[in-house]
C-alpha positions in Angstrom: 5.1 21.0 7.1 5.3 17.4 6.1 2.2 15.4 5.3 1.3 12.9 8.0 -0.9 10.0 7.1 -3.4 8.6 9.6 -1.9 5.6 11.3 -3.8 2.3 11.7 -3.0 0.7 15.0 -0.9 -2.5 14.8 -3.2 -5.4 15.5 -1.8 -8.6 17.1 -2.2 -11.6 14.9 -1.6 -14.0 17.8 1.3 -15.7 16.0 1.9 -17.8 19.1 -1.1 -19.7 17.9 1.1 -21.0 15.1 2.4 -23.5 17.6 -1.0 -25.2 17.5 -1.1 -25.1 13.7 -3.6 -22.2 13.6 -3.3 -18.5 13.0 -6.1 -16.1 13.7 -7.1 -13.0 11.8 -9.8 -10.9 13.3 -11.4 -8.5 10.8 -11.3 -5.0 12.3 -14.4 -3.0 12.9 -15.8 -0.9 10.1 -14.5 2.3 11.8 -11.0 1.0 11.7 -11.4 -0.1 8.1 -12.5 3.4 7.1 -9.3 4.8 8.7 -7.1 2.3 7.0 -8.9 2.7 3.7 -8.3 6.5 3.8 -4.6 5.8 4.7 -4.3 3.5 1.7 -6.0 5.9 -0.7 -3.8 8.8 0.4 -0.6 6.8 0.0 -1.7 5.4 -3.4 -2.5 8.9 -4.7 0.8 10.3 -3.3 2.8 7.5 -5.0 0.9 7.9 -8.3 1.3 11.7 -8.4 5.1 11.6 -8.5 4.9 9.1 -11.4 2.4 11.2 -13.2 4.3 14.5 -13.0 7.6 12.9 -13.9 6.0 11.9 -17.2 4.0 15.0 -17.9 5.9 18.0 -16.4 7.6 19.0 -19.7 4.2 19.3 -21.3 2.9 21.9 -18.9 2.4 25.5 -20.2 4.6 26.9 -17.4 7.5 24.5 -18.2 10.7 26.2 -19.3 12.8 24.2 -21.8 16.0 22.8 -20.3 14.8 22.5 -16.8 14.9 19.0 -15.2 12.1 17.4 -13.2 14.1 18.0 -10.0 13.5 21.7 -10.4 9.7 21.2 -10.3 9.3 18.1 -8.2 9.3 19.9 -4.8 6.5 22.2 -6.1 4.5 19.3 -7.2 5.0 17.5 -3.9 4.0 20.6 -2.0 0.8 20.8 -4.1 -0.3 17.2 -3.9 0.5 16.8 -0.2 -1.5 19.9 0.6 -4.4 18.6 -1.4 -4.4 15.3 0.5 -3.9 17.0 3.9 -6.6 19.6 3.4 -9.2 18.0 1.1 -12.0 20.4 2.0 -9.9 23.6 1.6 -9.9 25.9 -1.4 -6.5 26.5 -3.0 -6.9 30.3 -2.8 -7.3 30.0 1.0 -3.9 28.2 1.2 -1.9 30.2 -1.3 -0.3 32.5 1.2 0.7 29.6 3.5 2.1 27.7 0.5 4.1 30.8 -0.5 5.7 30.9 2.9 6.3 27.1 3.0 8.1 27.2 -0.3 11.1 28.8 1.3 11.7 25.7 3.4 10.2 23.1 1.1 12.0 24.0 -2.1 14.6 21.2 -1.7 16.4 20.6 -4.9 14.7 23.4 -6.7 16.4 26.7 -7.3 13.2 28.4 -8.6 11.5 31.2 -6.9 7.8 31.0 -5.9 6.6 33.1 -8.9 8.0 30.4 -11.2 6.5 27.4 -9.4 3.2 28.5 -8.1 1.4 27.3 -11.2 3.0 23.8 -10.7 1.9 23.8 -7.1 -1.7 24.6 -8.2 -1.7 22.1 -10.9 -0.5 19.3 -8.6 -3.1 20.3 -6.0 -5.9 20.1 -8.6 -4.7 16.8 -10.0 -4.3 15.1 -6.6 -7.7 16.3 -5.5 -9.3 14.8 -8.6 -7.4 11.5 -8.2 -8.5 11.3 -4.5 -12.1 11.7 -5.4 -11.8 9.0 -8.0 -10.3 6.4 -5.7 -12.8 7.2 -3.0 -15.8 6.6 -5.2 -17.6 3.5 -3.9 -17.2 0.4 -6.1 -20.3 -1.2 -7.6 -21.7 -3.6 -5.2 -21.1 -7.2 -6.2 -23.2 -10.0 -4.6 -20.9 -12.6 -3.2 -22.2 -16.1 -2.5 -20.7 -18.2 0.3 -19.0 -20.3 -2.3 -17.3 -17.3 -3.8 -16.4 -16.0 -0.4 -14.9 -19.3 0.5 -12.4 -18.8 -2.3 -11.6 -15.3 -1.2 -11.3 -15.8 2.5 -7.9 -17.6 2.5 -6.5 -14.8 0.2 -7.8 -12.1 2.5 -6.3 -13.7 5.6 -3.0 -14.4 3.9 -2.7 -10.8 2.7 -3.6 -9.4 6.1 -1.3 -11.7 8.1 1.7 -11.1 5.9 1.2 -7.3 6.0 1.1 -7.4 9.8 4.2 -9.7 10.0 6.1 -7.4 7.6 5.2 -4.4 9.7 6.8 -6.1 12.7 9.9 -6.9 10.7 10.3 -3.2 9.9 11.9 -2.9 13.3 14.9 -4.8 12.0 17.7 -2.4 11.0 18.0 -2.0 7.3 18.7 0.7 4.7 16.2 3.4 3.9 15.7 1.9 0.5 15.1 -1.6 1.8 12.6 -0.2 4.3 10.8 1.6 1.5 10.5 -1.6 -0.5 9.0 -3.5 2.4 6.6 -0.6 3.1 5.4 -0.8 -0.5 4.6 -4.5 0.0 2.8 -3.8 3.2 0.6 -1.1 1.5 -0.1 -3.4 -1.4 -1.1 -6.3 0.9 -3.3 -4.2 3.1 -5.0 -2.8 0.0 -5.7 -6.4 -1.2 -6.9 -7.6 2.2 -9.5 -4.9 2.7 -10.8 -5.0 -0.8 -11.3 -8.7 -0.4 -12.8 -8.2 3.1 -15.5 -6.0 1.6 -16.7 -8.9 -0.5 -16.2 -11.7 2.1 -18.1 -9.9 4.9 -21.3 -9.8 2.9 -21.4 -13.6 2.6 -20.0 -14.7 6.0 -21.1 -13.7 9.5 -18.3 -12.5 11.7 -18.2 -15.7 13.7 -17.5 -17.6 10.5 -14.3 -15.7 9.7 -12.1 -16.9 12.5 -9.4 -19.6 12.0 -7.2 -20.7 9.2 -4.6 -23.5 9.2 -1.2 -22.8 7.8 0.7 -25.3 5.7 2.9 -27.3 8.2 6.1 -26.8 6.1 5.6 -23.0 6.0 4.6 -23.0 9.7 7.8 -24.8 10.8 10.0 -22.6 8.7 8.3 -19.4 10.0 8.6 -20.5 13.6 12.3 -21.2 13.2 12.8 -17.7 11.7 10.7 -15.7 14.1 12.3 -16.9 17.4 14.5 -13.8 17.7 14.0 -10.9 15.3 17.0 -9.1 16.8 19.3 -11.6 15.1 17.7 -11.2 11.7 19.5 -9.6 8.7 17.5 -7.5 6.2 18.1 -10.3 3.6 16.0 -12.6 5.8 13.1 -10.2 5.8 13.2 -10.1 2.0 13.5 -13.9 1.8 10.5 -14.4 4.1 8.5 -11.8 2.1 9.3 -13.5 -1.2 8.6 -17.0 0.1 5.2 -16.1 1.5 4.2 -14.0 -1.4 5.0 -17.0 -3.7 2.7 -19.1 -1.5 0.1 -16.4 -1.7 0.4 -16.2 -5.5 -0.3 -20.0 -5.6 -3.4 -19.4 -3.5 -4.6 -16.8 -6.1 -4.0 -19.3 -8.9 -6.0 -22.0 -7.1 -8.8 -19.5 -6.5 -8.9 -18.5 -10.1 -9.6 -22.1 -11.1 -12.9 -21.9 -9.3 -16.2 -20.6 -10.9 -16.3 -16.9 -9.9 -18.4 -13.9 -10.9 -16.8 -11.8 -13.6 -16.1 -8.9 -11.4 -14.5 -11.1 -8.7 -12.4 -12.9 -11.3 -11.1 -9.6 -12.7 -10.3 -8.4 -9.2 -8.2 -11.6 -8.4 -6.5 -11.4 -11.8 -5.5 -7.8 -11.2 -4.3 -8.5 -7.7 -2.3 -11.6 -8.7 -0.7 -9.7 -11.5 0.3 -6.9 -9.2 1.6 -9.3 -6.6 3.7 -11.1 -9.2 5.3 -7.9 -10.4 6.1 -6.7 -6.9 7.5 -10.1 -6.0 9.8 -10.2 -9.0 11.0 -6.7 -8.2 11.6 -7.8 -4.6 13.6 -10.8 -5.7 15.8 -8.7 -8.0 16.5 -6.2 -5.1 17.3 -9.1 -2.7 19.9 -10.5 -5.1 21.4 -7.3 -6.4 21.1 -4.6 -3.8 22.8 -3.8 -0.5 20.0 -4.0 2.0 22.0 -3.0 5.2 
């Protein structure tokens, strides 16, 4: 059984309002934020687990010299996905089910259950620990209205771009290209809701309504979005890169303001991560077949 993540309902950003020079972002209610936050946490942990085990599998006590990561990866994936899907279960209660699932989930592995059950258990334990870490509430940072005024354009920019990219995923493209865009959506949603947690403490909801787009960006976006059915995948990547560059400039402007240490560190971390993803996206756009 494949792991299914909770889905956050697509929210209309009322991009038709761009015609008036204004785009609106309505912060979702706290219940929706909780669902999306869980979605983000599960996806982040799942992505990190593959990286972790690829680097550490050969150091495990059950590892047999000469075996590649491909022989163990399906077992790790089965373990970490089960941990995320059944966070309150005990591994012993799931062991028989996992044994039965291995017959259809073994994928590239040629190993029998008796040679991978320790890897499944290890991945289950590690993923459970990582999920508890990312779900620990961050220390509360008091956010003045001046600080929130610096964060609000970043929050809106991240949220709006994530929603626009989600719409663009309907454009036919290769599986790899789709995965790249999905990674950017996940990153931008993570940024938006982390910033939202700071901004909402300083602004009342009615203060968080409208933001004006730069006229040059607005005109270009309107020209591109007239008919998505005519778009090529390269255009999606071009729009993503263009708007992420604009967003990165907004981060740089915000960092020139006087900010609390914790907020400055947050923006520095997000801007660095944004730059890395943007550079990777640019390389893919110029060197990879996206269709």
